[in-house]
C-alpha positions in Angstrom: -0.3 -0.3 0.0 1.3 3.3 -1.2 0.6 6.3 1.5 0.6 10.1 1.4 1.1 11.8 4.5 0.5 8.6 6.4 -3.3 7.9 4.4 -3.9 5.5 2.7 -3.9 6.7 -1.5 -5.8 5.1 -4.4 -3.3 4.4 -6.9 -5.5 2.8 -10.1 -3.8 -0.1 -12.7 -4.2 1.3 -16.5 -6.6 -0.7 -17.0 -8.3 0.8 -13.7 -7.6 4.4 -14.5 -9.2 3.6 -18.2 -12.8 2.4 -16.2 -12.6 5.1 -13.7 -12.1 7.8 -16.1 -14.2 7.1 -18.5 -17.4 6.7 -15.1 -15.3 10.2 -13.5 -16.0 11.8 -17.2 -19.9 10.8 -17.3 -19.8 11.8 -13.8 -18.4 15.4 -14.0 -20.9 16.4 -17.7 -23.8 15.5 -15.2 -22.7 18.0 -13.2 -21.3 20.8 -15.3 -24.6 20.4 -17.4 -26.9 20.7 -13.4 -24.4 24.1 -13.2 -25.1 25.4 -16.5 -29.0 24.9 -15.9 -28.4 26.4 -12.3 -25.9 29.2 -14.2 -24.0 28.0 -11.2 -20.5 29.2 -13.6 -18.4 29.1 -10.4 -18.2 25.3 -10.7 -15.7 25.5 -13.8 -13.4 26.9 -11.4 -13.6 23.0 -9.8 -12.4 21.5 -13.5 -8.7 23.2 -13.7 -6.2 21.5 -12.9 -8.5 17.8 -13.3 -6.0 14.9 -15.7 -5.8 16.5 -18.6 -6.9 13.0 -20.5 -10.1 12.4 -18.5 -10.9 16.5 -19.5 -10.0 15.6 -23.1 -12.0 13.6 -22.2 -15.4 14.9 -20.9 -14.7 17.3 -23.6 -15.1 14.7 -26.6 -18.0 13.5 -24.6 -19.6 17.0 -25.1 -19.1 17.4 -28.4 -20.4 13.6 -29.0 -23.2 15.0 -27.0 -24.8 18.5 -29.4 -26.1 20.2 -26.2 -26.2 23.3 -27.0 -26.5 23.4 -23.0 -23.3 23.4 -22.2 -22.8 26.7 -24.1 -22.6 29.2 -22.1 -21.0 26.8 -19.0 -18.3 25.8 -21.8 -17.0 29.5 -21.9 -17.2 30.6 -18.8 -14.2 27.2 -18.4 -12.4 28.9 -21.7 -11.3 31.8 -19.7 -10.1 30.5 -17.0 -8.1 27.5 -18.7 -4.7 26.8 -19.4 -4.5 27.7 -23.0 -4.6 23.5 -25.0 -6.9 22.6 -22.9 -9.3 26.8 -23.6 -7.8 25.6 -27.3 -10.2 22.4 -27.1 -13.1 23.7 -25.1 -13.5 26.6 -28.3 -13.8 24.0 -31.1 -16.6 22.2 -28.5 -18.3 25.1 -28.4 -17.6 24.9 -32.3 -19.9 22.0 -33.1 -22.6 22.6 -30.9 -22.8 25.9 -32.2 -22.9 24.5 -35.1 -25.3 21.5 -34.4 -29.0 20.9 -35.7 -31.4 19.8 -32.7 
């Protein structure tokens, strides 16, 4: 068991993280949609500095959803994010804006 400051630390295998990353991305997608609908834009501050692969998977899922409800919260998120994620956020916004309902 690995410990960090006397607390147990959970370490995923590559396969375990692949499964958890997908589950976690789905959970975050639901939370982002709820935050967008309820205009709780401060939620995006919790998205910064998370695992980059999981964030990119989340953004792919949002783009695939074609749900325009995400547009407002993506704009808020884009203002605080690092350049690479900010660029992907813009791409996802473009997909959503140009999609048909």
